[in-house]
C-alpha positions as CSV (number, residue, x, y, z in Angstrom):
1,M,-8.6,23.6,7.7
2,I,-8.9,22.7,11.3
3,K,-5.8,22.3,13.5
4,I,-5.6,19.4,16.0
5,D,-2.9,19.0,18.7
6,P,-2.7,15.2,19.5
7,K,-2.2,15.9,23.0
8,E,-5.3,17.8,23.3
9,I,-7.8,15.2,22.0
10,E,-8.9,11.8,23.4
11,I,-6.9,8.8,22.1
12,P,-9.9,7.1,20.5
13,K,-10.6,10.2,18.2
14,L,-6.8,10.6,17.4
15,H,-6.9,6.9,16.5
16,H,-9.8,7.7,14.2
17,Y,-7.9,10.5,12.4
18,L,-4.8,8.5,12.0
19,L,-6.5,5.4,10.5
20,G,-8.8,7.6,8.4
21,S,-6.0,9.6,7.0
22,V,-3.2,7.0,6.5
23,G,-4.6,4.4,4.0
24,P,-4.9,2.2,2.3
25,R,-2.8,0.2,4.6
26,P,-1.5,-3.3,3.7
27,I,-2.5,-6.2,6.0
28,C,-0.2,-8.4,7.7
29,F,-2.1,-11.5,8.5
30,A,0.3,-12.8,11.1
31,S,0.6,-16.5,12.0
32,T,2.4,-17.0,15.4
33,I,2.9,-19.9,18.0
34,D,3.8,-20.0,21.7
35,S,6.2,-22.2,23.4
36,K,3.5,-24.8,24.1
37,G,2.6,-25.1,20.4
38,N,-0.7,-23.1,20.6
39,R,-1.4,-21.5,17.2
40,N,-2.6,-17.9,16.7
41,L,-3.6,-16.0,13.5
42,S,-4.4,-12.2,13.6
43,P,-4.5,-9.4,11.1
44,F,-2.6,-6.1,11.6
45,S,-2.7,-3.0,9.3
46,F,0.1,-1.2,11.0
47,F,2.5,-3.0,8.6
48,N,4.9,-2.5,5.7
49,V,8.1,-3.5,4.1
50,F,11.1,-1.4,4.9
51,S,14.2,-3.0,3.3
52,A,15.0,-5.4,0.6
53,N,18.7,-5.9,1.4
54,P,18.3,-7.3,4.1
55,P,14.8,-8.1,3.5
56,I,12.9,-6.5,6.4
57,M,9.2,-6.0,7.3
58,V,7.6,-4.4,10.3
59,F,4.2,-4.7,11.8
60,S,2.7,-3.4,15.1
61,P,0.3,-5.4,17.4
62,A,-0.6,-2.4,19.4
63,R,-2.0,-2.5,23.1
64,S,-5.6,-2.5,23.4
65,G,-7.0,1.1,23.7
66,R,-9.8,-0.2,25.9
67,T,-7.9,-2.6,28.4
68,N,-4.2,-1.7,27.9
69,T,-3.6,-5.5,27.4
70,T,-1.3,-6.9,24.8
71,K,-2.3,-8.9,21.9
72,N,-1.6,-12.7,21.9
73,T,0.5,-12.0,18.7
74,Y,2.8,-9.8,20.7
75,D,3.0,-12.3,23.5
76,N,3.8,-15.1,21.0
77,V,6.6,-13.4,19.3
78,V,8.2,-12.5,22.6
79,D,7.9,-16.0,23.6
80,V,8.9,-17.7,20.1
81,P,10.4,-14.8,18.0
82,E,9.2,-16.2,14.6
83,V,6.1,-15.3,12.5
84,V,4.6,-16.1,9.1
85,I,3.3,-13.0,7.3
86,N,0.5,-14.0,5.0
87,V,-1.0,-11.5,2.4
88,V,-4.8,-10.9,2.5
89,T,-6.8,-11.3,-0.7
90,Y,-10.6,-10.4,-1.5
91,S,-11.5,-14.2,-1.6
92,M,-10.6,-14.5,2.1
93,V,-11.4,-11.1,3.6
94,N,-14.4,-12.2,5.6
95,Q,-12.6,-15.1,7.1
96,M,-9.6,-12.9,7.9
97,S,-12.0,-10.3,9.7
98,L,-13.5,-13.1,11.8
99,T,-9.9,-14.0,13.1
100,S,-9.7,-10.4,14.5
101,S,-12.5,-11.3,17.0
102,P,-10.9,-11.0,20.6
103,Y,-10.6,-14.8,21.2
104,P,-9.0,-15.7,24.6
105,K,-5.5,-17.0,24.5
106,G,-5.3,-20.6,23.4
107,V,-8.1,-20.4,21.0
108,D,-6.9,-21.4,17.4
109,E,-7.9,-18.8,15.0
110,F,-7.0,-21.2,12.1
111,E,-10.0,-23.3,13.2
112,K,-12.3,-20.4,14.0
113,G,-11.6,-18.8,10.6
114,G,-11.8,-22.0,8.6
115,F,-8.2,-21.7,7.4
116,T,-5.9,-24.5,6.4
117,A,-2.6,-24.7,8.5
118,V,0.4,-25.7,6.4
119,A,3.8,-26.5,8.1
120,S,6.5,-23.8,7.4
121,E,10.0,-24.9,6.3
122,N,12.3,-22.7,8.5
123,I,10.2,-21.8,11.5
124,R,7.5,-23.1,13.9
125,P,4.4,-21.0,13.1
126,Y,2.2,-22.3,10.4
127,R,1.4,-20.8,7.0
128,V,-2.0,-20.1,5.8
129,A,-2.8,-22.2,2.7
130,E,-5.5,-19.9,1.4
131,S,-3.0,-17.0,1.1
132,P,-1.3,-16.8,-2.3
133,I,1.9,-15.2,-0.6
134,Q,3.3,-16.6,2.6
135,M,6.5,-15.1,4.2
136,E,8.4,-17.0,6.8
137,C,10.2,-14.6,9.1
138,K,12.4,-14.6,12.1
139,V,11.7,-11.7,14.6
140,L,14.9,-9.6,15.1
141,E,13.4,-7.1,17.6
142,V,10.3,-6.1,19.4
143,K,10.4,-2.3,20.3
144,E,7.8,-1.2,22.7
145,L,6.7,2.5,21.9
146,G,4.8,2.9,25.1
147,H,2.9,1.1,28.1
148,E,-0.4,2.9,27.9
149,G,-3.5,1.9,25.8
150,A,-3.2,2.0,22.1
151,A,0.7,2.2,22.2
152,G,2.4,0.3,19.4
153,N,4.9,-2.6,19.5
154,L,7.1,-2.8,16.5
155,V,7.9,-6.3,15.5
156,I,10.9,-6.1,13.2
157,C,11.2,-9.2,11.0
158,E,13.7,-10.5,8.6
159,L,12.3,-12.6,5.7
160,L,13.7,-16.1,5.5
161,C,11.6,-17.7,2.8
162,I,8.7,-16.6,0.5
163,H,6.0,-19.0,-1.0
164,L,4.3,-17.8,-4.0
165,D,1.3,-19.3,-5.7
166,E,2.0,-19.6,-9.5
167,T,-1.5,-18.5,-10.3
168,I,-0.7,-15.0,-9.4
169,L,2.5,-14.6,-11.4
170,D,2.9,-13.2,-14.8
171,D,5.0,-14.6,-17.7
172,K,8.1,-13.3,-16.1
173,A,7.5,-15.0,-12.8
174,M,6.6,-11.5,-11.2
175,V,3.5,-10.9,-9.0
176,D,0.8,-9.8,-11.4
177,Q,-1.1,-7.0,-9.6
178,Q,-4.2,-7.7,-11.6
179,K,-4.2,-11.4,-10.5
180,V,-3.1,-11.2,-6.8
181,D,-6.4,-9.2,-5.8
182,L,-5.0,-7.7,-2.6
183,V,-7.2,-6.0,0.2
184,A,-6.2,-3.1,2.2
185,R,-7.4,-1.4,5.4
186,M,-9.0,2.0,5.6
187,G,-10.5,3.9,8.5
188,G,-13.5,2.6,10.5
189,S,-15.0,-0.4,8.9
190,W,-13.8,0.4,5.5
191,Y,-11.5,-1.8,3.3
192,C,-10.1,-1.2,-0.2
193,R,-9.7,-3.8,-3.1
194,A,-6.7,-3.4,-5.3
195,Y,-8.3,-4.8,-8.4
196,G,-9.7,-3.8,-11.9
197,D,-10.2,0.0,-12.3
198,A,-8.9,0.8,-8.9
199,L,-5.4,-0.1,-10.4
200,F,-3.4,2.3,-12.6
201,Q,0.2,2.4,-13.8
202,L,2.5,5.4,-13.4
203,D,6.0,5.3,-14.7
204,K,8.4,6.3,-12.1
205,P,11.0,9.0,-13.1
206,I,14.0,7.0,-12.0
207,T,16.2,7.5,-15.1
208,S,14.8,10.6,-16.6
209,L,14.6,14.1,-15.1
210,G,11.5,16.2,-15.7
211,I,11.8,19.8,-16.3
212,G,9.2,20.5,-13.5
213,I,6.1,22.4,-13.4
214,D,8.0,25.5,-12.6
215,A,9.7,25.4,-16.0
216,L,6.4,25.6,-18.0
217,P,5.4,28.9,-19.5
218,E,3.4,31.0,-17.3
219,A,0.2,30.8,-19.4
220,I,0.2,27.0,-19.1
221,R,1.4,26.9,-15.4
222,N,-1.3,29.3,-14.2
223,S,-4.2,28.0,-16.4
224,K,-7.3,27.3,-14.4
225,E,-8.3,24.7,-16.9
226,L,-5.5,22.3,-16.2
227,S,-5.4,20.1,-13.0
228,G,-2.4,19.6,-10.8
229,N,-2.1,16.0,-12.3
230,E,-2.1,17.3,-15.8
231,L,0.5,19.9,-15.1
232,G,2.4,17.1,-13.4
233,L,2.5,15.2,-16.8
234,L,3.7,18.3,-18.6
235,G,6.4,18.9,-16.0
236,S,7.6,15.3,-16.7
237,L,8.8,16.2,-20.2
238,T,12.6,16.1,-20.2
239,E,12.7,19.3,-22.5
240,L,10.3,21.7,-24.1
241,P,9.6,21.4,-27.7
242,K,11.2,24.1,-29.7
243,T,9.2,26.7,-31.6
244,E,9.8,24.9,-34.9
245,E,8.6,21.6,-33.6
246,I,5.5,23.2,-32.1
247,R,4.8,24.8,-35.4
248,N,5.2,21.7,-37.3
249,Q,2.8,19.7,-34.9
250,I,0.1,22.4,-35.2
251,D,0.4,22.5,-39.0
252,K,-0.5,18.8,-39.0
253,L,-3.7,19.4,-37.2
254,S,-7.0,20.7,-38.3
255,K,-8.3,23.8,-36.7
256,E,-11.0,21.7,-34.9
257,K,-8.3,19.8,-33.2
258,I,-6.5,22.6,-31.7
259,T,-8.5,22.8,-28.4
260,L,-8.0,22.4,-24.7
261,S,-10.0,19.3,-24.6
262,N,-7.9,17.6,-27.4
263,A,-4.8,18.6,-25.4
264,K,-6.2,16.9,-22.4
265,L,-7.0,13.8,-24.5
266,A,-3.3,13.8,-25.7
267,L,-2.0,13.9,-22.2
268,N,-4.2,10.9,-21.2
269,R,-2.8,9.0,-24.1
270,G,0.7,9.8,-23.0
271,E,1.4,12.1,-25.9
272,W,2.8,14.9,-23.7
273,K,4.7,16.9,-26.4
274,L,1.7,16.9,-28.6
275,A,-0.4,18.2,-25.7
276,Y,2.1,20.8,-25.0
277,C,2.2,22.0,-28.5
278,I,-1.6,22.3,-28.7
279,L,-1.7,24.1,-25.3
280,S,1.1,26.6,-26.5
281,E,-1.3,27.5,-29.3
282,C,-4.5,27.5,-27.3
283,L,-3.1,29.6,-24.3
284,S,-0.7,31.8,-26.2
């Protein structure tokens, strides 16, 4: 591996490494307004949610790396500390990208991007009608991280109201990840679409305590045939099957089923104990 000291390389190259390494990043499509009523709409991928109680989100309209000027969004939230954070979906990604053009102050990106402005209920900035999730926020603090080009400005926001399109909800009124079709930012000109086969589910071990990979028998733990992900599934077992249980499981299988490939298939089906029993027989 190469080793890089961020103090010893040029900022554009460091910026490239950071954005190429940290992703996919959610996109904050920020709608702001100045004290004269001029609207602004711009996307930022330095963004995430940081708290649910209170509901806090943070995004960063960084200084220009080329000119060291501040973004209109930054100027606006300092002037009027309010923002609507709209999510970005695949159906609007090209319109969103257009609004990231460096239009001069006073130009309305709602009009440039062909978006429909909808009045908010609690704050002055407008919502983007085309976005299925629109979050009205008050700005609690703007924290400047530096005064040189590419320095970030953390805009810390508290959610006041969230608007949800019913078409992206499931039967429990929760956001359906298969329906919302979100887009995320990668490095360079690359984006990522969270849809279809790109999505997968993984149960979080909140209430169960896995034994850990270190508790697996050495023959399984050190097998070159098993990937780290497969070992992770086996390590998620809450306890190892006893010898008698292993014997019973193996006795139910034909000899042709007691193979490494079938153990892997069992892991993929979520039959972790069965997979362990087969592996115990194969690798013993």
